[in-house]
C-alpha positions as a LaTeX table, in Angstrom:
\begin{tabular}{lrrr}
\hline
Residue & $x$ (\AA) & $y$ (\AA) & $z$ (\AA) \\
\hline
Met1 & $-34.48$ & 93.34 & 63.90 \\
Val2 & $-35.07$ & 89.81 & 64.90 \\
Leu3 & $-38.86$ & 90.65 & 65.92 \\
Leu4 & $-39.15$ & 92.10 & 62.42 \\
Ala5 & $-37.67$ & 88.98 & 60.75 \\
Met6 & $-40.26$ & 86.87 & 62.65 \\
Gly7 & $-43.39$ & 89.06 & 62.24 \\
Leu8 & $-42.98$ & 90.53 & 58.80 \\
Pro9 & $-43.49$ & 87.10 & 56.90 \\
Ile10 & $-46.58$ & 86.38 & 58.94 \\
Leu11 & $-47.98$ & 89.97 & 58.06 \\
Val12 & $-47.26$ & 89.46 & 54.36 \\
Trp13 & $-48.83$ & 86.12 & 54.47 \\
Leu14 & $-51.83$ & 87.89 & 55.88 \\
Val15 & $-51.91$ & 90.43 & 53.15 \\
Val16 & $-51.46$ & 87.75 & 50.51 \\
Val17 & $-54.38$ & 85.63 & 51.81 \\
Ala18 & $-56.48$ & 88.66 & 51.96 \\
Ala19 & $-55.62$ & 89.69 & 48.44 \\
Val20 & $-56.42$ & 86.33 & 47.22 \\
Val21 & $-59.81$ & 86.04 & 49.09 \\
Gln22 & $-60.94$ & 89.57 & 48.73 \\
Phe23 & $-59.78$ & 90.52 & 45.38 \\
Asp24 & $-59.71$ & 87.03 & 43.49 \\
Phe25 & $-55.98$ & 87.61 & 43.01 \\
His26 & $-54.46$ & 85.16 & 40.59 \\
Gly27 & $-51.05$ & 86.94 & 39.68 \\
Gly28 & $-47.46$ & 86.24 & 40.97 \\
Ser29 & $-46.34$ & 89.58 & 42.34 \\
Trp30 & $-47.75$ & 89.18 & 45.82 \\
Phe31 & $-46.29$ & 85.71 & 46.21 \\
Cys32 & $-42.93$ & 87.00 & 44.76 \\
Leu33 & $-43.03$ & 89.64 & 47.42 \\
Leu34 & $-43.68$ & 87.02 & 50.26 \\
Ala35 & $-40.77$ & 84.76 & 48.78 \\
Ile36 & $-38.54$ & 87.77 & 48.93 \\
Val37 & $-39.45$ & 88.82 & 52.39 \\
Asn38 & $-39.14$ & 85.14 & 53.67 \\
Phe39 & $-35.53$ & 85.12 & 52.20 \\
Trp40 & $-34.65$ & 88.27 & 53.93 \\
Ala41 & $-36.10$ & 86.86 & 57.32 \\
Ile42 & $-34.25$ & 83.62 & 56.90 \\
Phe43 & $-30.95$ & 85.51 & 56.28 \\
Lys44 & $-31.45$ & 87.68 & 59.19 \\
Leu45 & $-32.56$ & 84.84 & 61.61 \\
Thr46 & $-29.75$ & 82.20 & 60.49 \\
Phe47 & $-26.78$ & 84.05 & 59.30 \\
Thr48 & $-24.90$ & 84.43 & 62.52 \\
Lys49 & $-25.58$ & 80.79 & 63.67 \\
Thr50 & $-25.41$ & 78.94 & 60.38 \\
Pro51 & $-24.04$ & 81.20 & 57.53 \\
Asn52 & $-24.34$ & 78.23 & 54.91 \\
Phe53 & $-27.99$ & 77.72 & 55.45 \\
Ile54 & $-29.13$ & 80.74 & 53.05 \\
Trp55 & $-26.83$ & 79.19 & 50.33 \\
Val56 & $-28.37$ & 75.83 & 50.63 \\
Ile57 & $-31.92$ & 77.39 & 50.33 \\
Leu58 & $-30.81$ & 79.59 & 47.28 \\
Phe59 & $-29.30$ & 76.49 & 45.63 \\
Thr60 & $-32.55$ & 74.54 & 46.28 \\
Thr61 & $-34.52$ & 77.49 & 44.80 \\
Met62 & $-32.75$ & 77.08 & 41.71 \\
Val63 & $-33.15$ & 73.48 & 41.56 \\
Ile64 & $-36.97$ & 74.07 & 42.06 \\
Ala65 & $-37.00$ & 76.55 & 39.23 \\
Leu66 & $-35.12$ & 74.27 & 36.98 \\
Ile67 & $-37.60$ & 71.20 & 37.87 \\
Leu68 & $-40.53$ & 73.50 & 37.14 \\
Val69 & $-39.08$ & 74.57 & 33.72 \\
Ile70 & $-38.62$ & 70.97 & 32.75 \\
Trp71 & $-42.14$ & 69.93 & 33.97 \\
Gln72 & $-43.55$ & 72.84 & 32.16 \\
Val73 & $-41.83$ & 72.18 & 28.97 \\
Val74 & $-42.50$ & 68.36 & 29.00 \\
Arg75 & $-46.10$ & 68.94 & 29.82 \\
Glu76 & $-46.90$ & 71.71 & 27.39 \\
Tyr77 & $-44.10$ & 71.43 & 24.84 \\
Asp78 & $-43.59$ & 75.23 & 25.37 \\
Leu79 & $-42.54$ & 77.50 & 28.35 \\
Ile80 & $-45.44$ & 79.69 & 28.86 \\
Val81 & $-43.91$ & 82.43 & 30.96 \\
Arg82 & $-46.90$ & 83.71 & 32.66 \\
Arg83 & $-48.17$ & 80.38 & 33.82 \\
Tyr84 & $-44.75$ & 79.35 & 34.79 \\
Trp85 & $-44.21$ & 82.52 & 36.77 \\
Arg86 & $-47.66$ & 82.05 & 38.69 \\
Met87 & $-46.66$ & 78.40 & 39.59 \\
Leu88 & $-43.10$ & 79.34 & 40.59 \\
Thr89 & $-44.13$ & 82.23 & 42.77 \\
Arg90 & $-46.54$ & 79.91 & 44.51 \\
Val91 & $-44.27$ & 77.09 & 44.98 \\
Leu92 & $-41.42$ & 79.37 & 46.23 \\
Ala93 & $-43.94$ & 81.14 & 48.56 \\
Leu94 & $-44.67$ & 77.66 & 50.24 \\
Ala95 & $-41.15$ & 76.60 & 50.16 \\
Thr96 & $-39.67$ & 79.77 & 51.63 \\
Thr97 & $-42.32$ & 79.71 & 54.35 \\
Cys98 & $-41.12$ & 76.22 & 55.29 \\
Trp99 & $-37.53$ & 77.28 & 55.28 \\
Trp100 & $-38.29$ & 80.40 & 57.32 \\
Met101 & $-39.83$ & 78.19 & 60.09 \\
Ala102 & $-36.74$ & 76.13 & 59.96 \\
Gly103 & $-34.91$ & 79.29 & 60.37 \\
Val104 & $-36.89$ & 80.18 & 63.37 \\
Leu105 & $-36.06$ & 77.00 & 64.87 \\
Ile106 & $-32.41$ & 77.41 & 64.14 \\
Phe107 & $-32.45$ & 80.81 & 65.79 \\
Phe108 & $-33.96$ & 79.39 & 68.91 \\
Leu109 & $-32.49$ & 75.99 & 69.22 \\
Gly110 & $-29.12$ & 76.42 & 67.29 \\
\hline
\end{tabular}
């Protein structure tokens, strides 16, 4: 299960990059899938050594989403859901990838 938690996010990243390059993909569903896979991998890698790490990450995700809502409303004076969804999925994809790398380090060093 640990090998799957380490390898699956890399595989999904390759699929997302291929979708963006090959099909000129601009939606948010693949990035959302990547964030979900990263959350699962983080949970599998870190829950036994640092069980609070996943809760800190989920709280941080909520804060990121709220900051993006505030930024979107202040900038556009309206919350355009499609634009917000694309922005949120991309930000969460990058953030969860960084947190997943930290989870791998926690698994090996912690």
